[in-house]
C-alpha positions as a printed NumPy array, in Angstrom:
array([[  7.965,  79.366,  -2.05 ],
       [  7.747,  77.934,  -5.313],
       [  9.734,  77.678,  -8.538],
       [  9.101,  76.545, -12.343],
       [ 11.473,  73.957, -13.635],
       [ 10.687,  73.485, -17.164],
       [  7.124,  71.584, -16.644],
       [  7.71 ,  70.689, -13.009],
       [  6.63 ,  72.459, -10.163],
       [  9.223,  72.597,  -7.602],
       [  8.804,  73.634,  -3.674],
       [ 11.743,  74.934,  -2.393],
       [ 12.75 ,  75.134,   1.322],
       [ 14.883,  77.477,   3.055],
       [ 15.854,  75.218,   5.486],
       [ 15.719,  71.257,   4.835],
       [ 14.199,  69.618,   8.259],
       [ 15.611,  65.648,   7.967],
       [ 14.921,  62.693,   9.823],
       [ 17.313,  60.18 ,   9.651],
       [ 16.769,  56.859,   9.945],
       [ 19.228,  54.216,  11.249],
       [ 21.553,  54.912,  13.375],
       [ 24.188,  52.27 ,  13.214],
       [ 27.763,  53.037,  12.474],
       [ 26.807,  54.719,   8.727],
       [ 23.968,  56.439,  10.27 ],
       [ 25.445,  57.965,  13.475],
       [ 27.608,  59.333,  10.672],
       [ 25.273,  60.892,   9.025],
       [ 23.205,  62.392,  12.141],
       [ 26.367,  64.037,  12.926],
       [ 27.241,  65.766,   9.655],
       [ 23.568,  66.928,   9.064],
       [ 23.075,  68.089,  12.56 ],
       [ 26.585,  70.151,  13.039],
       [ 28.23 ,  70.501,   9.155],
       [ 25.358,  70.852,   6.759],
       [ 24.589,  74.628,   6.174],
       [ 20.935,  74.767,   5.572],
       [ 20.036,  71.573,   7.208],
       [ 18.141,  71.354,  10.468],
       [ 18.512,  67.579,  12.051],
       [ 14.603,  67.335,  13.629],
       [ 14.138,  63.649,  13.71 ],
       [ 15.736,  60.548,  14.064],
       [ 14.561,  56.704,  14.34 ],
       [ 15.681,  53.622,  15.116],
       [ 14.196,  50.376,  17.165],
       [ 17.052,  50.115,  19.091],
       [ 17.335,  51.529,  22.814],
       [ 20.95 ,  52.317,  22.603],
       [ 21.194,  54.196,  19.249],
       [ 18.15 ,  56.556,  20.354],
       [ 19.975,  56.626,  23.665],
       [ 23.09 ,  57.443,  21.816],
       [ 20.902,  59.909,  19.65 ],
       [ 20.217,  61.718,  23.064],
       [ 23.421,  62.552,  23.819],
       [ 24.801,  63.143,  20.756],
       [ 22.434,  64.998,  18.668],
       [ 20.857,  68.75 ,  19.302],
       [ 17.856,  67.254,  20.916],
       [ 15.275,  65.573,  17.938],
       [ 12.328,  64.431,  18.347],
       [ 12.876,  60.081,  18.437],
       [ 11.264,  57.621,  17.085],
       [ 10.993,  54.196,  17.114],
       [  8.668,  53.508,  14.437],
       [  9.642,  54.534,  10.869],
       [  5.71 ,  55.008,   9.897],
       [  5.421,  57.431,  12.754],
       [  8.181,  59.517,  11.537],
       [  6.694,  59.744,   8.514],
       [  3.6  ,  61.487,   9.983],
       [  5.809,  64.365,  11.362],
       [  5.373,  66.821,   9.055],
       [  7.914,  68.912,  10.472],
       [ 10.092,  66.548,   8.251],
       [ 10.93 ,  67.591,   4.696],
       [ 13.087,  64.919,   3.79 ],
       [ 14.268,  61.898,   5.185],
       [ 18.034,  60.251,   5.433],
       [ 17.794,  56.312,   5.388],
       [ 20.787,  54.714,   6.864],
       [ 18.692,  51.112,   6.934],
       [ 19.171,  47.388,   5.697],
       [ 19.391,  46.946,   2.069],
       [ 16.344,  44.915,   1.728],
       [ 14.047,  48.1  ,   3.163],
       [ 15.403,  50.432,   0.666],
       [ 12.814,  50.212,  -2.008],
       [  9.726,  50.274,   0.268],
       [ 11.165,  52.82 ,   2.502],
       [ 11.391,  54.976,  -0.386],
       [  7.429,  54.058,  -1.597],
       [  6.416,  55.096,   1.287],
       [  8.306,  58.349,   1.852],
       [  7.476,  59.544,  -1.404],
       [  3.948,  59.083,  -0.457],
       [  4.201,  60.734,   2.754],
       [  5.316,  63.617,   0.513],
       [  8.825,  63.658,   1.664],
       [ 12.191,  64.314,  -0.549],
       [ 14.945,  61.037,  -0.27 ],
       [ 18.013,  60.415,   0.342],
       [ 19.004,  56.56 ,   0.812],
       [ 21.976,  54.777,   1.275],
       [ 22.885,  52.16 ,  -1.474],
       [ 21.813,  49.745,  -3.255],
       [ 18.369,  50.818,  -4.146],
       [ 17.36 ,  47.655,  -3.903],
       [ 18.751,  43.643,  -4.117],
       [ 16.464,  42.839,  -6.852],
       [ 15.798,  44.424,  -9.982],
       [ 12.562,  44.302,  -9.881],
       [ 12.002,  46.358,  -7.295],
       [ 14.27 ,  48.92 ,  -8.379],
       [ 12.343,  49.509, -11.376],
       [  9.14 ,  49.55 ,  -9.384],
       [ 10.946,  52.59 ,  -7.318],
       [ 11.572,  54.357, -10.205],
       [  8.346,  54.261, -11.623],
       [  6.299,  55.37 ,  -8.044],
       [  8.643,  58.523,  -7.954],
       [  7.772,  59.485, -11.162],
       [  4.307,  60.364,  -9.689],
       [  6.396,  63.084,  -7.836],
       [  8.919,  64.918,  -9.852],
       [  8.526,  67.668,  -7.4  ],
       [ 10.543,  65.318,  -4.794],
       [ 14.366,  64.752,  -4.758],
       [ 15.376,  61.259,  -4.596],
       [ 18.809,  60.916,  -4.365],
       [ 21.13 ,  57.317,  -3.694],
       [ 24.152,  57.254,  -1.73 ],
       [ 27.287,  57.15 ,  -4.207],
       [ 29.433,  59.104,  -2.224],
       [ 32.661,  58.595,  -4.534],
       [ 30.919,  60.785,  -7.123],
       [ 31.606,  63.807,  -4.211],
       [ 34.925,  62.789,  -3.11 ],
       [ 37.184,  65.864,  -4.3  ],
       [ 39.697,  63.264,  -6.223],
       [ 36.83 ,  61.571,  -8.006],
       [ 35.344,  64.995,  -8.884],
       [ 38.522,  66.457,  -9.975],
       [ 39.162,  63.107, -12.143],
       [ 35.367,  62.874, -14.073],
       [ 36.116,  67.32 , -14.389],
       [ 39.319,  66.533, -16.048],
       [ 37.185,  64.049, -18.644],
       [ 34.395,  66.067, -19.189],
       [ 36.805,  68.986, -20.026],
       [ 38.811,  65.948, -22.695],
       [ 42.   ,  65.989, -20.801],
       [ 42.661,  62.55 , -21.452],
       [ 40.809,  61.978, -24.645],
       [ 37.622,  59.531, -24.997],
       [ 37.55 ,  57.224, -22.238],
       [ 37.616,  53.579, -22.983],
       [ 38.569,  51.531, -20.147],
       [ 37.992,  52.054, -16.315],
       [ 39.786,  49.461, -13.306],
       [ 37.953,  49.986,  -9.889],
       [ 38.945,  48.423,  -6.615],
       [ 36.738,  48.503,  -2.843],
       [ 38.867,  46.625,  -0.513],
       [ 38.019,  46.914,   3.083],
       [ 40.929,  46.172,   6.151],
       [ 39.914,  43.03 ,   6.907],
       [ 38.285,  42.883,  10.258],
       [ 38.992,  39.737,  12.397],
       [ 35.94 ,  40.761,  14.906],
       [ 33.766,  38.978,  12.482],
       [ 31.757,  42.047,  11.654],
       [ 31.962,  41.173,   7.631],
       [ 30.599,  37.645,   8.499],
       [ 27.667,  38.768,  11.101],
       [ 26.512,  41.552,   8.267],
       [ 27.352,  38.906,   4.863],
       [ 23.377,  37.853,   4.802],
       [ 21.98 ,  41.199,   4.583],
       [ 24.088,  42.721,   2.258],
       [ 23.284,  41.302,  -1.097],
       [ 26.819,  39.736,  -1.196],
       [ 29.956,  41.483,  -2.148],
       [ 28.657,  43.089,  -5.47 ],
       [ 26.062,  44.644,  -4.447],
       [ 27.342,  45.643,  -0.957],
       [ 30.606,  46.793,  -2.078],
       [ 31.636,  46.485,  -5.508],
       [ 28.544,  48.441,  -6.157],
       [ 30.542,  51.517,  -6.084],
       [ 33.187,  50.705,  -8.232],
       [ 29.784,  49.215, -10.768],
       [ 28.605,  53.514, -10.625],
       [ 31.931,  54.826, -10.861],
       [ 32.507,  52.621, -13.643],
       [ 29.821,  54.116, -15.382],
       [ 30.175,  57.524, -13.959],
       [ 33.463,  58.305, -15.234],
       [ 32.911,  55.877, -18.977],
       [ 29.691,  58.489, -19.677],
       [ 26.711,  56.253, -18.361],
       [ 27.122,  53.598, -20.65 ],
       [ 24.308,  50.321, -20.56 ],
       [ 26.057,  47.455, -19.6  ],
       [ 25.87 ,  44.439, -22.112],
       [ 27.963,  41.654, -20.806],
       [ 29.482,  40.742, -17.375],
       [ 31.908,  38.217, -16.073],
       [ 32.696,  37.72 , -11.99 ],
       [ 35.058,  35.109, -10.329],
       [ 36.033,  35.338,  -6.449],
       [ 37.29 ,  33.646,  -3.392],
       [ 36.941,  33.524,   0.042],
       [ 40.677,  33.238,   1.08 ],
       [ 40.573,  34.021,   5.433],
       [ 36.899,  33.834,   6.516],
       [ 35.332,  30.85 ,   6.121],
       [ 31.536,  31.97 ,   6.95 ],
       [ 31.694,  34.591,   3.886],
       [ 31.893,  31.061,   1.806],
       [ 28.002,  30.927,   1.122],
       [ 28.083,  34.53 ,   0.268],
       [ 30.65 ,  33.922,  -2.545],
       [ 33.346,  36.561,  -1.84 ],
       [ 35.321,  37.833,   0.609],
       [ 37.473,  41.005,   1.834],
       [ 40.835,  40.829,   3.616],
       [ 43.18 ,  43.798,   2.687],
       [ 45.208,  43.939,   5.512],
       [ 46.993,  47.045,   5.983],
       [ 43.441,  49.252,   5.129],
       [ 40.628,  50.411,   3.573],
       [ 42.374,  50.163,  -0.188],
       [ 40.04 ,  52.174,  -2.574],
       [ 41.386,  53.327,  -5.978],
       [ 40.327,  54.058,  -9.522],
       [ 42.217,  54.037, -13.075],
       [ 40.883,  55.656, -16.215],
       [ 42.442,  55.184, -19.606],
       [ 41.942,  57.42 , -22.54 ],
       [ 42.77 ,  57.943, -25.727],
       [ 45.404,  60.792, -25.112],
       [ 45.942,  59.564, -21.877],
       [ 44.764,  57.913, -18.354],
       [ 43.93 ,  59.146, -14.479],
       [ 44.907,  57.588, -11.38 ],
       [ 42.942,  57.638,  -8.471],
       [ 43.86 ,  56.708,  -5.145],
       [ 46.622,  54.168,  -6.402],
       [ 48.521,  54.531,  -3.133],
       [ 45.657,  55.317,  -0.592],
       [ 47.268,  56.68 ,   2.224],
       [ 46.282,  58.25 ,   4.96 ],
       [ 47.68 ,  61.27 ,   4.881],
       [ 51.673,  63.102,   3.335],
       [ 53.179,  61.903,   6.177],
       [ 55.782,  59.423,   5.395],
       [ 57.915,  57.464,   8.056],
       [ 61.458,  56.085,   8.336],
       [ 62.49 ,  53.919,  11.033],
       [ 64.045,  50.746,  11.41 ],
       [ 61.371,  48.995,   9.583],
       [ 61.723,  50.571,   6.165],
       [ 60.018,  53.547,   4.559],
       [ 56.432,  53.777,   4.139],
       [ 53.237,  55.941,   4.583],
       [ 49.984,  54.651,   6.804],
       [ 46.898,  53.433,   4.788],
       [ 43.721,  54.825,   5.521],
       [ 41.996,  52.665,   7.919],
       [ 38.245,  52.648,   6.825],
       [ 36.13 ,  54.268,   4.174],
       [ 35.076,  56.526,   6.948],
       [ 38.374,  58.303,   6.515],
       [ 38.88 ,  57.931,   3.574],
       [ 35.54 ,  59.335,   2.327],
       [ 34.86 ,  61.632,   5.172],
       [ 34.695,  64.957,   2.394],
       [ 32.65 ,  62.731,   0.33 ],
       [ 30.139,  61.874,   2.985],
       [ 30.146,  65.81 ,   4.067],
       [ 29.881,  67.072,   0.493],
       [ 26.588,  64.609,  -0.616],
       [ 24.797,  65.526,   2.696],
       [ 25.508,  69.288,   1.147],
       [ 24.394,  68.759,  -2.287],
       [ 21.245,  66.972,  -1.158],
       [ 19.987,  70.022,   0.75 ],
       [ 20.932,  72.502,  -2.093],
       [ 18.887,  70.242,  -4.635],
       [ 15.869,  70.491,  -1.806],
       [ 16.254,  73.866,  -1.64 ],
       [ 15.687,  74.396,  -5.566],
       [ 19.092,  73.386,  -6.618],
       [ 19.424,  70.988,  -9.356],
       [ 19.812,  67.096,  -8.919],
       [ 23.117,  66.193,  -7.316],
       [ 24.927,  62.507,  -7.035],
       [ 23.224,  59.062,  -8.065],
       [ 19.629,  59.021,  -9.634],
       [ 17.111,  55.952,  -9.334],
       [ 18.037,  55.089, -12.67 ],
       [ 21.876,  55.326, -12.059],
       [ 21.171,  52.954,  -8.887],
       [ 18.798,  50.649, -10.927],
       [ 22.111,  49.772, -13.38 ],
       [ 24.325,  49.71 , -10.849],
       [ 21.821,  46.37 ,  -9.277],
       [ 21.339,  45.31 , -12.701],
       [ 25.176,  45.152, -13.302],
       [ 25.395,  43.61 ,  -9.692],
       [ 23.264,  41.128,  -9.586],
       [ 24.435,  39.792, -12.82 ],
       [ 27.595,  39.409, -11.404],
       [ 26.383,  37.859,  -8.563],
       [ 24.54 ,  35.213, -10.969],
       [ 28.093,  35.22 , -12.896],
       [ 30.092,  34.201,  -9.937],
       [ 27.705,  31.309,  -8.82 ],
       [ 27.262,  29.839, -12.446],
       [ 31.029,  30.233, -13.476],
       [ 29.801,  32.183, -16.974],
       [ 29.602,  35.493, -18.832],
       [ 26.105,  36.883, -18.039],
       [ 24.21 ,  38.481, -21.156],
       [ 22.059,  41.756, -19.965]])
């Protein structure tokens, strides 16, 4: 079926056949959502160069076609959309390759670790206006962040003029963050990029003009060459505050796992969300549902390529500021 949207001819798909590329810790979560929890989606293919990940797919997913090679998956005519959960340095070219193959694309953040590569993808996507491309800034789909956004849109706090936002992962004594750091792009493009996107989104998408960054390595010496650490002892502590001319909103100020309060010999407390999986489980599901709805002919949902370009531009400037100790003008 085809629908006219202005001058763009959109192809609508009643059942979106998805191929997941990358089956690591986050890829597995996305694959299970698409296989079992997203109406209108069918997980028909999965791709990984690692045998243990393909073995997991054989046992945990509903018999998708399995590929070791991304190019082979792109040749599969029964795949309508690819879902990329691959190393950040691969994202840009993989998106371009998918567009050339006629596939819709969902790609985890960041779009790229390089601003010029982001710009190349944006230009290339302009040649394929009938294909949806979404970048996975999932906080835009978190129920609490959505509620705050809608209140701001309705003028609930007047004109928003300041955002404070943080992303703090639970400390990992097993060394995962150190092993992951060389390919992550650094703390600003891997982790704080979410806060960059949230700030722009909640403030109405302004363009940054100047950034300054500072950081320290408090615990993991192996992160020193990458400039900053991630060491929250109590769990995943993610939250944002928006200040406006007529009020303010706080999202996740107390990062509670649930509404249970524990009183014992140690005092009264709540437990924290242990990882970002638990904190944003609903957001990951909602973003998948929104992407499928967009491919079926609905409106673009979530972060666009242009949004992702700005997040990389700001994150890269923060990385440069951290290295130099000086503000960076954009």
